[in-house]
LOTI-441134 format. One record per atom (N, C-alpha, C): residue number from 1; residue in one letter; atom name; z negated, x, y negated. Coordinates in Angstrom, 2 decimals. Layout:
<pts>
<pt NUM; A; CA; <Z; X; Y>>,
...
</pts>
This chain:
<pts>
<pt 1; M; N; <0.00; 0.84; 1.18>>,
<pt 1; M; CA; <0.00; 0.00; 0.00>>,
<pt 1; M; C; <0.00; 0.88; -1.24>>,
<pt 2; A; N; <0.95; 0.63; -2.08>>,
<pt 2; A; CA; <1.07; 1.44; -3.29>>,
<pt 2; A; C; <0.05; 1.04; -4.35>>,
<pt 3; D; N; <-0.17; -0.26; -4.50>>,
<pt 3; D; CA; <-1.05; -0.76; -5.55>>,
<pt 3; D; C; <-1.97; -1.83; -4.97>>,
<pt 4; P; N; <-3.01; -1.44; -4.20>>,
<pt 4; P; CA; <-3.85; -2.44; -3.54>>,
<pt 4; P; C; <-4.74; -3.22; -4.51>>,
<pt 5; V; N; <-4.88; -4.51; -4.22>>,
<pt 5; V; CA; <-5.77; -5.37; -4.99>>,
<pt 5; V; C; <-6.64; -6.16; -4.02>>,
<pt 6; R; N; <-7.83; -6.51; -4.45>>,
<pt 6; R; CA; <-8.75; -7.26; -3.60>>,
<pt 6; R; C; <-8.32; -8.73; -3.57>>,
<pt 7; V; N; <-8.17; -9.25; -2.36>>,
<pt 7; V; CA; <-7.80; -10.66; -2.20>>,
<pt 7; V; C; <-9.02; -11.51; -1.84>>,
<pt 8; T; N; <-10.00; -10.91; -1.19>>,
<pt 8; T; CA; <-11.23; -11.62; -0.87>>,
<pt 8; T; C; <-12.32; -10.63; -0.46>>,
<pt 9; I; N; <-13.54; -11.12; -0.41>>,
<pt 9; I; CA; <-14.68; -10.34; 0.09>>,
<pt 9; I; C; <-15.28; -11.12; 1.25>>,
<pt 10; V; N; <-15.57; -10.42; 2.32>>,
<pt 10; V; CA; <-16.15; -11.05; 3.51>>,
<pt 10; V; C; <-17.46; -10.33; 3.85>>,
<pt 11; P; N; <-18.31; -10.95; 4.67>>,
<pt 11; P; CA; <-19.65; -10.39; 4.88>>,
<pt 11; P; C; <-19.74; -9.14; 5.74>>,
<pt 12; N; N; <-18.71; -8.88; 6.60>>,
<pt 12; N; CA; <-18.84; -7.73; 7.49>>,
<pt 12; N; C; <-17.47; -7.29; 8.02>>,
<pt 13; E; N; <-17.46; -6.23; 8.81>>,
<pt 13; E; CA; <-16.21; -5.66; 9.31>>,
<pt 13; E; C; <-15.50; -6.59; 10.29>>,
<pt 14; V; N; <-16.24; -7.32; 11.08>>,
<pt 14; V; CA; <-15.62; -8.25; 12.03>>,
<pt 14; V; C; <-14.83; -9.32; 11.27>>,
<pt 15; A; N; <-15.43; -9.89; 10.25>>,
<pt 15; A; CA; <-14.75; -10.90; 9.44>>,
<pt 15; A; C; <-13.53; -10.31; 8.75>>,
<pt 16; A; N; <-13.63; -9.07; 8.28>>,
<pt 16; A; CA; <-12.49; -8.41; 7.63>>,
<pt 16; A; C; <-11.35; -8.22; 8.62>>,
<pt 17; D; N; <-11.67; -7.85; 9.85>>,
<pt 17; D; CA; <-10.64; -7.71; 10.88>>,
<pt 17; D; C; <-9.95; -9.04; 11.17>>,
<pt 18; V; N; <-10.72; -10.12; 11.21>>,
<pt 18; V; CA; <-10.14; -11.45; 11.45>>,
<pt 18; V; C; <-9.19; -11.82; 10.33>>,
<pt 19; V; N; <-9.61; -11.63; 9.08>>,
<pt 19; V; CA; <-8.77; -11.96; 7.93>>,
<pt 19; V; C; <-7.50; -11.12; 7.95>>,
<pt 20; C; N; <-7.62; -9.82; 8.20>>,
<pt 20; C; CA; <-6.45; -8.95; 8.22>>,
<pt 20; C; C; <-5.50; -9.32; 9.37>>,
<pt 21; T; N; <-6.04; -9.69; 10.51>>,
<pt 21; T; CA; <-5.19; -10.10; 11.62>>,
<pt 21; T; C; <-4.38; -11.33; 11.23>>,
<pt 22; F; N; <-5.02; -12.29; 10.57>>,
<pt 22; F; CA; <-4.33; -13.48; 10.10>>,
<pt 22; F; C; <-3.24; -13.13; 9.08>>,
<pt 23; L; N; <-3.59; -12.29; 8.10>>,
<pt 23; L; CA; <-2.62; -11.93; 7.07>>,
<pt 23; L; C; <-1.44; -11.17; 7.67>>,
<pt 24; R; N; <-1.71; -10.29; 8.60>>,
<pt 24; R; CA; <-0.62; -9.54; 9.24>>,
<pt 24; R; C; <0.29; -10.47; 10.02>>,
<pt 25; A; N; <-0.27; -11.51; 10.64>>,
<pt 25; A; CA; <0.55; -12.49; 11.35>>,
<pt 25; A; C; <1.46; -13.25; 10.38>>,
<pt 26; E; N; <1.05; -13.31; 9.12>>,
<pt 26; E; CA; <1.86; -13.94; 8.08>>,
<pt 26; E; C; <2.83; -12.95; 7.44>>,
<pt 27; G; N; <2.85; -11.73; 7.94>>,
<pt 27; G; CA; <3.76; -10.71; 7.41>>,
<pt 27; G; C; <3.25; -9.98; 6.18>>,
<pt 28; I; N; <1.95; -10.04; 5.94>>,
<pt 28; I; CA; <1.34; -9.41; 4.77>>,
<pt 28; I; C; <0.53; -8.21; 5.22>>,
<pt 29; R; N; <0.90; -7.03; 4.73>>,
<pt 29; R; CA; <0.13; -5.82; 5.04>>,
<pt 29; R; C; <-1.21; -5.89; 4.34>>,
<pt 30; C; N; <-2.25; -5.42; 5.02>>,
<pt 30; C; CA; <-3.57; -5.43; 4.40>>,
<pt 30; C; C; <-4.45; -4.34; 5.00>>,
<pt 31; G; N; <-5.58; -4.15; 4.37>>,
<pt 31; G; CA; <-6.59; -3.22; 4.85>>,
<pt 31; G; C; <-7.93; -3.69; 4.30>>,
<pt 32; H; N; <-8.99; -3.03; 4.70>>,
<pt 32; H; CA; <-10.31; -3.40; 4.17>>,
<pt 32; H; C; <-11.17; -2.15; 4.04>>,
<pt 33; R; N; <-12.17; -2.27; 3.19>>,
<pt 33; R; CA; <-13.10; -1.17; 2.97>>,
<pt 33; R; C; <-14.46; -1.72; 2.55>>,
<pt 34; V; N; <-15.46; -0.90; 2.71>>,
<pt 34; V; CA; <-16.81; -1.28; 2.31>>,
<pt 34; V; C; <-16.84; -1.44; 0.80>>,
<pt 35; T; N; <-17.55; -2.43; 0.34>>,
<pt 35; T; CA; <-17.73; -2.64; -1.09>>,
<pt 35; T; C; <-19.19; -2.42; -1.44>>,
<pt 36; N; N; <-19.47; -2.20; -2.70>>,
<pt 36; N; CA; <-20.87; -1.99; -3.10>>,
<pt 36; N; C; <-21.50; -3.30; -3.59>>,
<pt 37; M; N; <-20.85; -4.42; -3.29>>,
<pt 37; M; CA; <-21.42; -5.72; -3.65>>,
<pt 37; M; C; <-22.78; -5.86; -2.97>>,
<pt 38; G; N; <-23.77; -6.19; -3.72>>,
<pt 38; G; CA; <-25.12; -6.32; -3.17>>,
<pt 38; G; C; <-25.80; -4.97; -2.97>>,
<pt 39; A; N; <-25.31; -3.94; -3.62>>,
<pt 39; A; CA; <-25.92; -2.62; -3.48>>,
<pt 39; A; C; <-27.41; -2.69; -3.79>>,
<pt 40; G; N; <-28.19; -2.10; -2.95>>,
<pt 40; G; CA; <-29.63; -2.08; -3.13>>,
<pt 40; G; C; <-30.36; -3.21; -2.44>>,
<pt 41; S; N; <-29.61; -4.22; -1.97>>,
<pt 41; S; CA; <-30.29; -5.35; -1.34>>,
<pt 41; S; C; <-30.87; -4.99; 0.02>>,
<pt 42; W; N; <-30.43; -3.88; 0.59>>,
<pt 42; W; CA; <-30.93; -3.45; 1.90>>,
<pt 42; W; C; <-31.75; -2.18; 1.79>>,
<pt 43; D; N; <-32.26; -1.87; 0.61>>,
<pt 43; D; CA; <-33.03; -0.64; 0.43>>,
<pt 43; D; C; <-34.13; -0.50; 1.47>>,
<pt 44; G; N; <-34.07; 0.60; 2.21>>,
<pt 44; G; CA; <-35.08; 0.90; 3.20>>,
<pt 44; G; C; <-34.87; 0.23; 4.55>>,
<pt 45; V; N; <-33.82; -0.60; 4.67>>,
<pt 45; V; CA; <-33.54; -1.30; 5.92>>,
<pt 45; V; C; <-32.17; -0.85; 6.42>>,
<pt 46; P; N; <-32.09; -0.48; 7.68>>,
<pt 46; P; CA; <-30.77; -0.08; 8.21>>,
<pt 46; P; C; <-29.78; -1.23; 8.08>>,
<pt 47; N; N; <-28.59; -0.94; 7.56>>,
<pt 47; N; CA; <-27.55; -1.95; 7.34>>,
<pt 47; N; C; <-26.46; -1.79; 8.38>>,
<pt 48; V; N; <-25.87; -2.87; 8.79>>,
<pt 48; V; CA; <-24.84; -2.84; 9.82>>,
<pt 48; V; C; <-23.45; -2.73; 9.21>>,
<pt 49; G; N; <-23.31; -2.35; 8.00>>,
<pt 49; G; CA; <-21.99; -2.18; 7.39>>,
<pt 49; G; C; <-21.85; -2.89; 6.08>>,
<pt 50; G; N; <-22.35; -4.09; 6.00>>,
<pt 50; G; CA; <-22.33; -4.83; 4.75>>,
<pt 50; G; C; <-20.98; -5.44; 4.41>>,
<pt 51; A; N; <-20.92; -5.98; 3.21>>,
<pt 51; A; CA; <-19.73; -6.68; 2.73>>,
<pt 51; A; C; <-18.52; -5.76; 2.67>>,
<pt 52; R; N; <-17.35; -6.33; 2.93>>,
<pt 52; R; CA; <-16.10; -5.58; 2.89>>,
<pt 52; R; C; <-15.11; -6.35; 2.03>>,
<pt 53; E; N; <-14.29; -5.61; 1.29>>,
<pt 53; E; CA; <-13.23; -6.25; 0.53>>,
<pt 53; E; C; <-11.92; -6.09; 1.27>>,
<pt 54; V; N; <-11.15; -7.17; 1.32>>,
<pt 54; V; CA; <-9.84; -7.15; 1.96>>,
<pt 54; V; C; <-8.82; -6.90; 0.87>>,
<pt 55; L; N; <-7.96; -5.91; 1.10>>,
<pt 55; L; CA; <-6.99; -5.47; 0.11>>,
<pt 55; L; C; <-5.57; -5.75; 0.58>>,
<pt 56; V; N; <-4.72; -6.17; -0.36>>,
<pt 56; V; CA; <-3.29; -6.34; -0.10>>,
<pt 56; V; C; <-2.54; -5.66; -1.23>>,
<pt 57; D; N; <-1.26; -5.44; -1.02>>,
<pt 57; D; CA; <-0.42; -4.89; -2.08>>,
<pt 57; D; C; <-0.33; -5.92; -3.21>>,
<pt 58; S; N; <-0.29; -5.47; -4.44>>,
<pt 58; S; CA; <-0.28; -6.41; -5.57>>,
<pt 58; S; C; <0.91; -7.37; -5.50>>,
<pt 59; A; N; <2.02; -6.94; -4.92>>,
<pt 59; A; CA; <3.19; -7.81; -4.79>>,
<pt 59; A; C; <2.94; -8.95; -3.80>>,
<pt 60; D; N; <1.98; -8.78; -2.90>>,
<pt 60; D; CA; <1.67; -9.79; -1.88>>,
<pt 60; D; C; <0.45; -10.63; -2.22>>,
<pt 61; F; N; <-0.14; -10.41; -3.39>>,
<pt 61; F; CA; <-1.40; -11.07; -3.73>>,
<pt 61; F; C; <-1.29; -12.59; -3.69>>,
<pt 62; V; N; <-0.29; -13.15; -4.34>>,
<pt 62; V; CA; <-0.15; -14.61; -4.41>>,
<pt 62; V; C; <0.07; -15.18; -3.02>>,
<pt 63; A; N; <0.94; -14.57; -2.25>>,
<pt 63; A; CA; <1.21; -15.05; -0.88>>,
<pt 63; A; C; <-0.05; -14.97; -0.03>>,
<pt 64; A; N; <-0.83; -13.91; -0.19>>,
<pt 64; A; CA; <-2.07; -13.76; 0.59>>,
<pt 64; A; C; <-3.07; -14.83; 0.20>>,
<pt 65; R; N; <-3.25; -15.10; -1.09>>,
<pt 65; R; CA; <-4.19; -16.13; -1.53>>,
<pt 65; R; C; <-3.77; -17.50; -1.00>>,
<pt 66; E; N; <-2.46; -17.78; -1.05>>,
<pt 66; E; CA; <-1.96; -19.06; -0.54>>,
<pt 66; E; C; <-2.19; -19.18; 0.96>>,
<pt 67; A; N; <-1.95; -18.10; 1.69>>,
<pt 67; A; CA; <-2.14; -18.11; 3.15>>,
<pt 67; A; C; <-3.61; -18.34; 3.48>>,
<pt 68; L; N; <-4.51; -17.70; 2.77>>,
<pt 68; L; CA; <-5.93; -17.85; 3.04>>,
<pt 68; L; C; <-6.44; -19.23; 2.63>>,
<pt 69; A; N; <-5.81; -19.84; 1.64>>,
<pt 69; A; CA; <-6.22; -21.17; 1.19>>,
<pt 69; A; C; <-5.74; -22.27; 2.13>>,
<pt 70; S; N; <-4.71; -21.96; 2.91>>,
<pt 70; S; CA; <-4.14; -23.01; 3.80>>,
<pt 70; S; C; <-4.96; -23.25; 5.03>>,
</pts>
C-alpha cells in the first residue's frame, strides 16, 4: 500500500484478521497494526495485543467503508 489509511479499529488481532479476510475477498488489499488507542489502560497488567487498526490504500477507502457497512 502506497498511502495507507485507517478504515476501522477492532479490539484485537483475531478481529483484524477477520476484517482483512473479508476485505480481501472483496478485492481490497489491507493490513493491520497495533494502535496506541487506550494506551495506559493496561498499566501493570499483561496485555494480549490490544486494539488494532485496519489499513487500506487511500484509493480503496470508500469501497472498504461501503463493504464493511453492508
